[in-house]
PyMOL CGO cylinders between C-alpha atoms (Angstrom):
from pymol import cmd
from pymol.cgo import CYLINDER

trace = [
    CYLINDER, -64.80, -87.99, -42.61, -67.72, -88.60, -40.34, 0.3, 1, 1, 1, 1, 1, 1,
    CYLINDER, -67.72, -88.60, -40.34, -70.26, -85.99, -39.30, 0.3, 1, 1, 1, 1, 1, 1,
    CYLINDER, -70.26, -85.99, -39.30, -68.79, -86.04, -35.81, 0.3, 1, 1, 1, 1, 1, 1,
    CYLINDER, -68.79, -86.04, -35.81, -65.28, -85.45, -37.11, 0.3, 1, 1, 1, 1, 1, 1,
    CYLINDER, -65.28, -85.45, -37.11, -66.55, -82.63, -39.33, 0.3, 1, 1, 1, 1, 1, 1,
    CYLINDER, -66.55, -82.63, -39.33, -68.32, -81.01, -36.37, 0.3, 1, 1, 1, 1, 1, 1,
    CYLINDER, -68.32, -81.01, -36.37, -65.16, -81.30, -34.29, 0.3, 1, 1, 1, 1, 1, 1,
    CYLINDER, -65.16, -81.30, -34.29, -63.08, -79.76, -37.11, 0.3, 1, 1, 1, 1, 1, 1,
    CYLINDER, -63.08, -79.76, -37.11, -65.51, -76.85, -37.52, 0.3, 1, 1, 1, 1, 1, 1,
    CYLINDER, -65.51, -76.85, -37.52, -65.60, -76.36, -33.74, 0.3, 1, 1, 1, 1, 1, 1,
    CYLINDER, -65.60, -76.36, -33.74, -61.78, -76.40, -33.65, 0.3, 1, 1, 1, 1, 1, 1,
    CYLINDER, -61.78, -76.40, -33.65, -61.53, -73.87, -36.51, 0.3, 1, 1, 1, 1, 1, 1,
    CYLINDER, -61.53, -73.87, -36.51, -64.09, -71.63, -34.79, 0.3, 1, 1, 1, 1, 1, 1,
    CYLINDER, -64.09, -71.63, -34.79, -62.11, -71.82, -31.54, 0.3, 1, 1, 1, 1, 1, 1,
    CYLINDER, -62.11, -71.82, -31.54, -58.87, -71.04, -33.43, 0.3, 1, 1, 1, 1, 1, 1,
    CYLINDER, -58.87, -71.04, -33.43, -60.60, -68.11, -35.17, 0.3, 1, 1, 1, 1, 1, 1,
    CYLINDER, -60.60, -68.11, -35.17, -61.81, -66.76, -31.82, 0.3, 1, 1, 1, 1, 1, 1,
    CYLINDER, -61.81, -66.76, -31.82, -58.29, -67.06, -30.35, 0.3, 1, 1, 1, 1, 1, 1,
    CYLINDER, -58.29, -67.06, -30.35, -56.81, -65.33, -33.41, 0.3, 1, 1, 1, 1, 1, 1,
    CYLINDER, -56.81, -65.33, -33.41, -59.41, -62.56, -33.12, 0.3, 1, 1, 1, 1, 1, 1,
    CYLINDER, -59.41, -62.56, -33.12, -58.65, -62.20, -29.41, 0.3, 1, 1, 1, 1, 1, 1,
    CYLINDER, -58.65, -62.20, -29.41, -54.93, -61.93, -30.15, 0.3, 1, 1, 1, 1, 1, 1,
    CYLINDER, -54.93, -61.93, -30.15, -55.58, -59.35, -32.90, 0.3, 1, 1, 1, 1, 1, 1,
    CYLINDER, -55.58, -59.35, -32.90, -57.67, -57.32, -30.46, 0.3, 1, 1, 1, 1, 1, 1,
    CYLINDER, -57.67, -57.32, -30.46, -54.98, -57.59, -27.78, 0.3, 1, 1, 1, 1, 1, 1,
    CYLINDER, -54.98, -57.59, -27.78, -52.31, -56.52, -30.32, 0.3, 1, 1, 1, 1, 1, 1,
    CYLINDER, -52.31, -56.52, -30.32, -54.50, -53.60, -31.42, 0.3, 1, 1, 1, 1, 1, 1,
    CYLINDER, -54.50, -53.60, -31.42, -55.00, -52.59, -27.79, 0.3, 1, 1, 1, 1, 1, 1,
    CYLINDER, -55.00, -52.59, -27.79, -51.22, -52.69, -27.22, 0.3, 1, 1, 1, 1, 1, 1,
    CYLINDER, -51.22, -52.69, -27.22, -50.60, -50.63, -30.37, 0.3, 1, 1, 1, 1, 1, 1,
    CYLINDER, -50.60, -50.63, -30.37, -53.09, -48.03, -29.15, 0.3, 1, 1, 1, 1, 1, 1,
    CYLINDER, -53.09, -48.03, -29.15, -51.45, -48.00, -25.70, 0.3, 1, 1, 1, 1, 1, 1,
    CYLINDER, -51.45, -48.00, -25.70, -47.99, -47.65, -27.29, 0.3, 1, 1, 1, 1, 1, 1,
    CYLINDER, -47.99, -47.65, -27.29, -49.28, -44.85, -29.54, 0.3, 1, 1, 1, 1, 1, 1,
    CYLINDER, -49.28, -44.85, -29.54, -50.74, -43.09, -26.50, 0.3, 1, 1, 1, 1, 1, 1,
    CYLINDER, -50.74, -43.09, -26.50, -47.41, -43.45, -24.66, 0.3, 1, 1, 1, 1, 1, 1,
    CYLINDER, -47.41, -43.45, -24.66, -45.51, -42.08, -27.69, 0.3, 1, 1, 1, 1, 1, 1,
    CYLINDER, -45.51, -42.08, -27.69, -47.83, -39.07, -27.79, 0.3, 1, 1, 1, 1, 1, 1,
    CYLINDER, -47.83, -39.07, -27.79, -47.36, -38.47, -24.06, 0.3, 1, 1, 1, 1, 1, 1,
    CYLINDER, -47.36, -38.47, -24.06, -43.59, -38.81, -24.45, 0.3, 1, 1, 1, 1, 1, 1,
    CYLINDER, -43.59, -38.81, -24.45, -43.64, -36.40, -27.39, 0.3, 1, 1, 1, 1, 1, 1,
    CYLINDER, -43.64, -36.40, -27.39, -45.57, -33.89, -25.28, 0.3, 1, 1, 1, 1, 1, 1,
    CYLINDER, -45.57, -33.89, -25.28, -43.05, -34.34, -22.45, 0.3, 1, 1, 1, 1, 1, 1,
    CYLINDER, -43.05, -34.34, -22.45, -40.14, -33.78, -24.86, 0.3, 1, 1, 1, 1, 1, 1,
    CYLINDER, -40.14, -33.78, -24.86, -41.78, -30.63, -26.21, 0.3, 1, 1, 1, 1, 1, 1,
    CYLINDER, -41.78, -30.63, -26.21, -42.38, -29.34, -22.68, 0.3, 1, 1, 1, 1, 1, 1,
    CYLINDER, -42.38, -29.34, -22.68, -38.79, -30.18, -21.72, 0.3, 1, 1, 1, 1, 1, 1,
    CYLINDER, -38.79, -30.18, -21.72, -37.50, -28.36, -24.84, 0.3, 1, 1, 1, 1, 1, 1,
    CYLINDER, -37.50, -28.36, -24.84, -39.64, -25.33, -23.96, 0.3, 1, 1, 1, 1, 1, 1,
    CYLINDER, -39.64, -25.33, -23.96, -38.31, -25.29, -20.39, 0.3, 1, 1, 1, 1, 1, 1,
    CYLINDER, -38.31, -25.29, -20.39, -34.70, -25.72, -21.54, 0.3, 1, 1, 1, 1, 1, 1,
    CYLINDER, -34.70, -25.72, -21.54, -35.12, -22.84, -24.00, 0.3, 1, 1, 1, 1, 1, 1,
    CYLINDER, -35.12, -22.84, -24.00, -36.55, -20.67, -21.23, 0.3, 1, 1, 1, 1, 1, 1,
    CYLINDER, -36.55, -20.67, -21.23, -33.73, -21.66, -18.87, 0.3, 1, 1, 1, 1, 1, 1,
    CYLINDER, -33.73, -21.66, -18.87, -31.15, -20.94, -21.58, 0.3, 1, 1, 1, 1, 1, 1,
    CYLINDER, -31.15, -20.94, -21.58, -32.63, -17.47, -22.11, 0.3, 1, 1, 1, 1, 1, 1,
    CYLINDER, -32.63, -17.47, -22.11, -32.63, -16.80, -18.36, 0.3, 1, 1, 1, 1, 1, 1,
    CYLINDER, -32.63, -16.80, -18.36, -29.02, -17.96, -17.99, 0.3, 1, 1, 1, 1, 1, 1,
    CYLINDER, -29.02, -17.96, -17.99, -28.02, -15.88, -21.02, 0.3, 1, 1, 1, 1, 1, 1,
    CYLINDER, -28.02, -15.88, -21.02, -29.73, -12.84, -19.52, 0.3, 1, 1, 1, 1, 1, 1,
    CYLINDER, -29.73, -12.84, -19.52, -28.01, -13.46, -16.21, 0.3, 1, 1, 1, 1, 1, 1,
    CYLINDER, -28.01, -13.46, -16.21, -24.66, -13.80, -17.98, 0.3, 1, 1, 1, 1, 1, 1,
    CYLINDER, -24.66, -13.80, -17.98, -25.24, -10.53, -19.82, 0.3, 1, 1, 1, 1, 1, 1,
    CYLINDER, -25.24, -10.53, -19.82, -26.18, -8.79, -16.57, 0.3, 1, 1, 1, 1, 1, 1,
    CYLINDER, -26.18, -8.79, -16.57, -23.11, -10.19, -14.83, 0.3, 1, 1, 1, 1, 1, 1,
    CYLINDER, -23.11, -10.19, -14.83, -20.94, -9.09, -17.77, 0.3, 1, 1, 1, 1, 1, 1,
    CYLINDER, -20.94, -9.09, -17.77, -22.41, -5.57, -17.59, 0.3, 1, 1, 1, 1, 1, 1,
    CYLINDER, -22.41, -5.57, -17.59, -21.91, -5.57, -13.82, 0.3, 1, 1, 1, 1, 1, 1,
    CYLINDER, -21.91, -5.57, -13.82, -18.26, -6.60, -14.30, 0.3, 1, 1, 1, 1, 1, 1,
    CYLINDER, -18.26, -6.60, -14.30, -17.72, -3.84, -16.87, 0.3, 1, 1, 1, 1, 1, 1,
    CYLINDER, -17.72, -3.84, -16.87, -19.31, -1.25, -14.60, 0.3, 1, 1, 1, 1, 1, 1,
    CYLINDER, -19.31, -1.25, -14.60, -17.14, -2.39, -11.71, 0.3, 1, 1, 1, 1, 1, 1,
    CYLINDER, -17.14, -2.39, -11.71, -14.01, -2.31, -13.85, 0.3, 1, 1, 1, 1, 1, 1,
    CYLINDER, -14.01, -2.31, -13.85, -14.38, 1.04, -15.63, 0.3, 1, 1, 1, 1, 1, 1,
    CYLINDER, -14.38, 1.04, -15.63, -13.36, 3.28, -12.74, 0.3, 1, 1, 1, 1, 1, 1,
    CYLINDER, -13.36, 3.28, -12.74, -10.34, 1.16, -11.80, 0.3, 1, 1, 1, 1, 1, 1,
    CYLINDER, -10.34, 1.16, -11.80, -9.22, 0.77, -15.40, 0.3, 1, 1, 1, 1, 1, 1,
    CYLINDER, -9.22, 0.77, -15.40, -9.58, 4.50, -16.04, 0.3, 1, 1, 1, 1, 1, 1,
    CYLINDER, -9.58, 4.50, -16.04, -7.20, 5.10, -13.13, 0.3, 1, 1, 1, 1, 1, 1,
    CYLINDER, -7.20, 5.10, -13.13, -4.76, 2.44, -14.40, 0.3, 1, 1, 1, 1, 1, 1,
    CYLINDER, -4.76, 2.44, -14.40, -4.78, 3.88, -17.93, 0.3, 1, 1, 1, 1, 1, 1,
    CYLINDER, -4.78, 3.88, -17.93, -4.42, 7.52, -16.89, 0.3, 1, 1, 1, 1, 1, 1,
    CYLINDER, -4.42, 7.52, -16.89, -2.22, 7.23, -13.79, 0.3, 1, 1, 1, 1, 1, 1,
    CYLINDER, -2.22, 7.23, -13.79, -0.14, 4.06, -14.30, 0.3, 1, 1, 1, 1, 1, 1,
    CYLINDER, -0.14, 4.06, -14.30, 0.25, 4.30, -18.08, 0.3, 1, 1, 1, 1, 1, 1,
    CYLINDER, 0.25, 4.30, -18.08, -0.10, 8.12, -18.39, 0.3, 1, 1, 1, 1, 1, 1,
    CYLINDER, -0.10, 8.12, -18.39, -2.59, 8.01, -21.27, 0.3, 1, 1, 1, 1, 1, 1,
    CYLINDER, -2.59, 8.01, -21.27, -4.47, 11.15, -22.28, 0.3, 1, 1, 1, 1, 1, 1,
    CYLINDER, -4.47, 11.15, -22.28, -7.68, 9.74, -23.77, 0.3, 1, 1, 1, 1, 1, 1,
    CYLINDER, -7.68, 9.74, -23.77, -9.93, 6.92, -22.57, 0.3, 1, 1, 1, 1, 1, 1,
    CYLINDER, -9.93, 6.92, -22.57, -12.99, 5.71, -24.51, 0.3, 1, 1, 1, 1, 1, 1,
    CYLINDER, -12.99, 5.71, -24.51, -15.57, 3.11, -23.46, 0.3, 1, 1, 1, 1, 1, 1,
    CYLINDER, -15.57, 3.11, -23.46, -17.38, 0.52, -25.59, 0.3, 1, 1, 1, 1, 1, 1,
    CYLINDER, -17.38, 0.52, -25.59, -15.86, 1.53, -28.87, 0.3, 1, 1, 1, 1, 1, 1,
    CYLINDER, -15.86, 1.53, -28.87, -17.37, 0.03, -32.03, 0.3, 1, 1, 1, 1, 1, 1,
    CYLINDER, -17.37, 0.03, -32.03, -15.83, 0.28, -35.47, 0.3, 1, 1, 1, 1, 1, 1,
    CYLINDER, -15.83, 0.28, -35.47, -16.93, -1.01, -38.89, 0.3, 1, 1, 1, 1, 1, 1,
    CYLINDER, -16.93, -1.01, -38.89, -14.61, -1.75, -41.78, 0.3, 1, 1, 1, 1, 1, 1,
    CYLINDER, -14.61, -1.75, -41.78, -15.52, -3.53, -45.02, 0.3, 1, 1, 1, 1, 1, 1,
    CYLINDER, -15.52, -3.53, -45.02, -18.81, -4.85, -43.63, 0.3, 1, 1, 1, 1, 1, 1,
    CYLINDER, -18.81, -4.85, -43.63, -17.21, -6.27, -40.48, 0.3, 1, 1, 1, 1, 1, 1,
    CYLINDER, -17.21, -6.27, -40.48, -17.76, -4.83, -37.01, 0.3, 1, 1, 1, 1, 1, 1,
    CYLINDER, -17.76, -4.83, -37.01, -15.48, -5.05, -34.01, 0.3, 1, 1, 1, 1, 1, 1,
    CYLINDER, -15.48, -5.05, -34.01, -16.24, -3.94, -30.45, 0.3, 1, 1, 1, 1, 1, 1,
    CYLINDER, -16.24, -3.94, -30.45, -13.68, -2.99, -27.82, 0.3, 1, 1, 1, 1, 1, 1,
    CYLINDER, -13.68, -2.99, -27.82, -14.53, -2.56, -24.13, 0.3, 1, 1, 1, 1, 1, 1,
    CYLINDER, -14.53, -2.56, -24.13, -12.05, 0.29, -23.62, 0.3, 1, 1, 1, 1, 1, 1,
    CYLINDER, -12.05, 0.29, -23.62, -9.35, 2.15, -25.53, 0.3, 1, 1, 1, 1, 1, 1,
    CYLINDER, -9.35, 2.15, -25.53, -6.72, 4.35, -23.97, 0.3, 1, 1, 1, 1, 1, 1,
    CYLINDER, -6.72, 4.35, -23.97, -4.31, 6.42, -26.03, 0.3, 1, 1, 1, 1, 1, 1,
    CYLINDER, -4.31, 6.42, -26.03, -1.69, 9.13, -25.89, 0.3, 1, 1, 1, 1, 1, 1,
    CYLINDER, -1.69, 9.13, -25.89, -0.13, 11.31, -28.55, 0.3, 1, 1, 1, 1, 1, 1,
    CYLINDER, -0.13, 11.31, -28.55, 2.95, 13.46, -28.66, 0.3, 1, 1, 1, 1, 1, 1,
    CYLINDER, 2.95, 13.46, -28.66, 6.32, 11.95, -27.89, 0.3, 1, 1, 1, 1, 1, 1,
    CYLINDER, 6.32, 11.95, -27.89, 4.77, 8.92, -26.15, 0.3, 1, 1, 1, 1, 1, 1,
    CYLINDER, 4.77, 8.92, -26.15, 2.43, 7.63, -28.88, 0.3, 1, 1, 1, 1, 1, 1,
    CYLINDER, 2.43, 7.63, -28.88, 0.76, 4.55, -27.40, 0.3, 1, 1, 1, 1, 1, 1,
    CYLINDER, 0.76, 4.55, -27.40, -2.62, 2.89, -27.42, 0.3, 1, 1, 1, 1, 1, 1,
    CYLINDER, -2.62, 2.89, -27.42, -4.00, 0.31, -25.01, 0.3, 1, 1, 1, 1, 1, 1,
    CYLINDER, -4.00, 0.31, -25.01, -6.77, -2.07, -26.03, 0.3, 1, 1, 1, 1, 1, 1,
    CYLINDER, -6.77, -2.07, -26.03, -8.70, -3.26, -22.96, 0.3, 1, 1, 1, 1, 1, 1,
    CYLINDER, -8.70, -3.26, -22.96, -10.92, -6.34, -22.70, 0.3, 1, 1, 1, 1, 1, 1,
    CYLINDER, -10.92, -6.34, -22.70, -13.11, -6.89, -19.61, 0.3, 1, 1, 1, 1, 1, 1,
    CYLINDER, -13.11, -6.89, -19.61, -14.11, -10.45, -18.68, 0.3, 1, 1, 1, 1, 1, 1,
    CYLINDER, -14.11, -10.45, -18.68, -16.03, -11.90, -15.76, 0.3, 1, 1, 1, 1, 1, 1,
    CYLINDER, -16.03, -11.90, -15.76, -14.23, -15.23, -16.41, 0.3, 1, 1, 1, 1, 1, 1,
    CYLINDER, -14.23, -15.23, -16.41, -11.08, -15.44, -18.52, 0.3, 1, 1, 1, 1, 1, 1,
    CYLINDER, -11.08, -15.44, -18.52, -10.51, -18.69, -20.43, 0.3, 1, 1, 1, 1, 1, 1,
    CYLINDER, -10.51, -18.69, -20.43, -7.92, -19.77, -23.00, 0.3, 1, 1, 1, 1, 1, 1,
    CYLINDER, -7.92, -19.77, -23.00, -10.54, -19.25, -25.73, 0.3, 1, 1, 1, 1, 1, 1,
    CYLINDER, -10.54, -19.25, -25.73, -11.19, -15.68, -24.58, 0.3, 1, 1, 1, 1, 1, 1,
    CYLINDER, -11.19, -15.68, -24.58, -7.46, -15.00, -24.41, 0.3, 1, 1, 1, 1, 1, 1,
    CYLINDER, -7.46, -15.00, -24.41, -7.03, -16.18, -28.03, 0.3, 1, 1, 1, 1, 1, 1,
    CYLINDER, -7.03, -16.18, -28.03, -9.99, -14.04, -29.15, 0.3, 1, 1, 1, 1, 1, 1,
    CYLINDER, -9.99, -14.04, -29.15, -8.35, -11.01, -27.53, 0.3, 1, 1, 1, 1, 1, 1,
    CYLINDER, -8.35, -11.01, -27.53, -5.05, -11.74, -29.29, 0.3, 1, 1, 1, 1, 1, 1,
    CYLINDER, -5.05, -11.74, -29.29, -6.99, -11.85, -32.58, 0.3, 1, 1, 1, 1, 1, 1,
    CYLINDER, -6.99, -11.85, -32.58, -8.53, -8.45, -31.77, 0.3, 1, 1, 1, 1, 1, 1,
    CYLINDER, -8.53, -8.45, -31.77, -5.07, -7.06, -31.11, 0.3, 1, 1, 1, 1, 1, 1,
    CYLINDER, -5.07, -7.06, -31.11, -3.77, -8.50, -34.40, 0.3, 1, 1, 1, 1, 1, 1,
    CYLINDER, -3.77, -8.50, -34.40, -6.67, -6.92, -36.34, 0.3, 1, 1, 1, 1, 1, 1,
    CYLINDER, -6.67, -6.92, -36.34, -6.78, -3.62, -34.45, 0.3, 1, 1, 1, 1, 1, 1,
    CYLINDER, -6.78, -3.62, -34.45, -5.04, -1.41, -37.03, 0.3, 1, 1, 1, 1, 1, 1,
    CYLINDER, -5.04, -1.41, -37.03, -7.25, -2.80, -39.80, 0.3, 1, 1, 1, 1, 1, 1,
    CYLINDER, -7.25, -2.80, -39.80, -10.21, -1.28, -37.92, 0.3, 1, 1, 1, 1, 1, 1,
    CYLINDER, -10.21, -1.28, -37.92, -8.33, 1.85, -36.77, 0.3, 1, 1, 1, 1, 1, 1,
    CYLINDER, -8.33, 1.85, -36.77, -5.81, 2.75, -39.48, 0.3, 1, 1, 1, 1, 1, 1,
    CYLINDER, -5.81, 2.75, -39.48, -5.64, 6.29, -38.07, 0.3, 1, 1, 1, 1, 1, 1,
    CYLINDER, -5.64, 6.29, -38.07, -3.71, 4.87, -35.09, 0.3, 1, 1, 1, 1, 1, 1,
    CYLINDER, -3.71, 4.87, -35.09, -0.97, 3.23, -37.19, 0.3, 1, 1, 1, 1, 1, 1,
    CYLINDER, -0.97, 3.23, -37.19, 2.47, 4.17, -35.93, 0.3, 1, 1, 1, 1, 1, 1,
    CYLINDER, 2.47, 4.17, -35.93, 1.43, 4.03, -32.27, 0.3, 1, 1, 1, 1, 1, 1,
    CYLINDER, 1.43, 4.03, -32.27, 2.68, 1.28, -29.99, 0.3, 1, 1, 1, 1, 1, 1,
    CYLINDER, 2.68, 1.28, -29.99, -0.26, -1.07, -29.29, 0.3, 1, 1, 1, 1, 1, 1,
    CYLINDER, -0.26, -1.07, -29.29, -0.55, -2.98, -26.01, 0.3, 1, 1, 1, 1, 1, 1,
    CYLINDER, -0.55, -2.98, -26.01, -3.19, -5.31, -24.62, 0.3, 1, 1, 1, 1, 1, 1,
    CYLINDER, -3.19, -5.31, -24.62, -4.73, -5.36, -21.15, 0.3, 1, 1, 1, 1, 1, 1,
    CYLINDER, -4.73, -5.36, -21.15, -7.32, -7.85, -19.87, 0.3, 1, 1, 1, 1, 1, 1,
    CYLINDER, -7.32, -7.85, -19.87, -9.32, -7.14, -16.71, 0.3, 1, 1, 1, 1, 1, 1,
    CYLINDER, -9.32, -7.14, -16.71, -10.92, -10.25, -15.21, 0.3, 1, 1, 1, 1, 1, 1,
    CYLINDER, -10.92, -10.25, -15.21, -12.83, -11.20, -12.08, 0.3, 1, 1, 1, 1, 1, 1,
    CYLINDER, -12.83, -11.20, -12.08, -11.92, -14.88, -12.38, 0.3, 1, 1, 1, 1, 1, 1,
    CYLINDER, -11.92, -14.88, -12.38, -9.06, -16.47, -14.33, 0.3, 1, 1, 1, 1, 1, 1,
    CYLINDER, -9.06, -16.47, -14.33, -8.81, -20.11, -15.39, 0.3, 1, 1, 1, 1, 1, 1,
    CYLINDER, -8.81, -20.11, -15.39, -5.87, -22.04, -13.95, 0.3, 1, 1, 1, 1, 1, 1,
    CYLINDER, -5.87, -22.04, -13.95, -2.52, -21.20, -15.53, 0.3, 1, 1, 1, 1, 1, 1,
    CYLINDER, -2.52, -21.20, -15.53, -3.83, -18.28, -17.59, 0.3, 1, 1, 1, 1, 1, 1,
    CYLINDER, -3.83, -18.28, -17.59, -2.15, -15.57, -15.52, 0.3, 1, 1, 1, 1, 1, 1,
    CYLINDER, -2.15, -15.57, -15.52, 1.24, -16.97, -16.49, 0.3, 1, 1, 1, 1, 1, 1,
    CYLINDER, 1.24, -16.97, -16.49, 0.17, -17.56, -20.11, 0.3, 1, 1, 1, 1, 1, 1,
    CYLINDER, 0.17, -17.56, -20.11, -1.10, -14.00, -20.50, 0.3, 1, 1, 1, 1, 1, 1,
    CYLINDER, -1.10, -14.00, -20.50, 2.21, -12.72, -19.11, 0.3, 1, 1, 1, 1, 1, 1,
    CYLINDER, 2.21, -12.72, -19.11, 4.23, -14.92, -21.50, 0.3, 1, 1, 1, 1, 1, 1,
    CYLINDER, 4.23, -14.92, -21.50, 2.20, -13.56, -24.41, 0.3, 1, 1, 1, 1, 1, 1,
    CYLINDER, 2.20, -13.56, -24.41, 2.96, -10.00, -23.32, 0.3, 1, 1, 1, 1, 1, 1,
    CYLINDER, 2.96, -10.00, -23.32, -0.59, -9.04, -22.28, 0.3, 1, 1, 1, 1, 1, 1,
    CYLINDER, -0.59, -9.04, -22.28, -1.15, -6.99, -19.13, 0.3, 1, 1, 1, 1, 1, 1,
    CYLINDER, -1.15, -6.99, -19.13, -3.59, -8.50, -16.63, 0.3, 1, 1, 1, 1, 1, 1,
    CYLINDER, -3.59, -8.50, -16.63, -5.69, -6.67, -14.05, 0.3, 1, 1, 1, 1, 1, 1,
    CYLINDER, -5.69, -6.67, -14.05, -7.59, -8.71, -11.47, 0.3, 1, 1, 1, 1, 1, 1,
    CYLINDER, -7.59, -8.71, -11.47, -10.54, -7.82, -9.25, 0.3, 1, 1, 1, 1, 1, 1,
    CYLINDER, -10.54, -7.82, -9.25, -9.90, -7.51, -5.53, 0.3, 1, 1, 1, 1, 1, 1,
    CYLINDER, -9.90, -7.51, -5.53, -12.21, -5.91, -2.93, 0.3, 1, 1, 1, 1, 1, 1,
    CYLINDER, -12.21, -5.91, -2.93, -14.38, -4.21, -5.55, 0.3, 1, 1, 1, 1, 1, 1,
    CYLINDER, -14.38, -4.21, -5.55, -11.51, -2.71, -7.56, 0.3, 1, 1, 1, 1, 1, 1,
    CYLINDER, -11.51, -2.71, -7.56, -9.13, -3.90, -10.26, 0.3, 1, 1, 1, 1, 1, 1,
    CYLINDER, -9.13, -3.90, -10.26, -5.35, -3.76, -9.96, 0.3, 1, 1, 1, 1, 1, 1,
    CYLINDER, -5.35, -3.76, -9.96, -2.52, -4.77, -12.27, 0.3, 1, 1, 1, 1, 1, 1,
    CYLINDER, -2.52, -4.77, -12.27, -1.42, -8.32, -11.53, 0.3, 1, 1, 1, 1, 1, 1,
    CYLINDER, -1.42, -8.32, -11.53, 1.36, -8.84, -14.09, 0.3, 1, 1, 1, 1, 1, 1,
    CYLINDER, 1.36, -8.84, -14.09, 4.53, -10.36, -12.55, 0.3, 1, 1, 1, 1, 1, 1,
    CYLINDER, 4.53, -10.36, -12.55, 7.63, -8.29, -11.83, 0.3, 1, 1, 1, 1, 1, 1,
    CYLINDER, 7.63, -8.29, -11.83, 9.59, -9.82, -14.77, 0.3, 1, 1, 1, 1, 1, 1,
    CYLINDER, 9.59, -9.82, -14.77, 6.72, -9.09, -17.18, 0.3, 1, 1, 1, 1, 1, 1,
    CYLINDER, 6.72, -9.09, -17.18, 7.64, -7.68, -20.59, 0.3, 1, 1, 1, 1, 1, 1,
    CYLINDER, 7.64, -7.68, -20.59, 4.69, -6.23, -22.50, 0.3, 1, 1, 1, 1, 1, 1,
    CYLINDER, 4.69, -6.23, -22.50, 4.41, -7.11, -26.16, 0.3, 1, 1, 1, 1, 1, 1,
    CYLINDER, 4.41, -7.11, -26.16, 4.05, -4.37, -28.74, 0.3, 1, 1, 1, 1, 1, 1,
    CYLINDER, 4.05, -4.37, -28.74, 1.41, -5.63, -31.15, 0.3, 1, 1, 1, 1, 1, 1,
    CYLINDER, 1.41, -5.63, -31.15, 1.61, -4.59, -34.80, 0.3, 1, 1, 1, 1, 1, 1,
]
cmd.load_cgo(trace, "trace")
């Protein structure tokens, strides 16, 4: 190898080394940019999570307020239905009972003693869905486990709702549950004429 060829080889290796170094620096710059973008994205995700949590809390609070508003609206009408339409003697609001470490809450209870021993379990809903209807049926099935002192009385179910999912009026009637719907600021019984209430045991 001649001196000239050696010089050319060294010059070529130096040029290759500079190009490799330039590429390494460019790759490092891209890694740093990607890392910066990941950090920004992570911050955006955290901020989005924080805002979603806040929104969820606000919606939950609004739902609770609407539920309380619905209950307040319903109480007077349901009291009239229980005492005048069903001739019950006693009406209680927001009844809670504990049995064996389990708690159950009922929006309203209406009862009568004497010759006409009956009890009505009332659930108040701003929006009635199939899931809520099934939950209410479960409450009816478990009622005497929480209130054994009422055993022997005929138990009936009544749901008061502002809004009812499609087809649920008919389903509630088929299952023997009374339904009261909101209209012009009051609640009125909406069960069909052929309705046969179910006595839950």
